[in-house]
Steps between C-alpha positions, in 0.01 A plus 500: 500500500876481544473357851248241380743375236779474756272305732413254226870426457573437867187319623526128563291208625131561563532870424648427158230244423231750593639768268545256211125439503419871470405676179799673340353848551445431870862389535604859427314641801661479843165510681373204298813297571478580870133400519547172315808397696340579835187307399715204399668487838169571676586829665339838492722804440459600868614155620804520275629833635 
């Protein structure tokens, strides 16, 4: 949860827009943030790494 909160503070651009549209509870889960951001920029987790 702590890392998710830090991410919310430092994200910008498309990533920030994607997280702003999430439900509040989902914003507290790193895996949810990662999934939504990668979907927004049209990449799969494997393509990102």
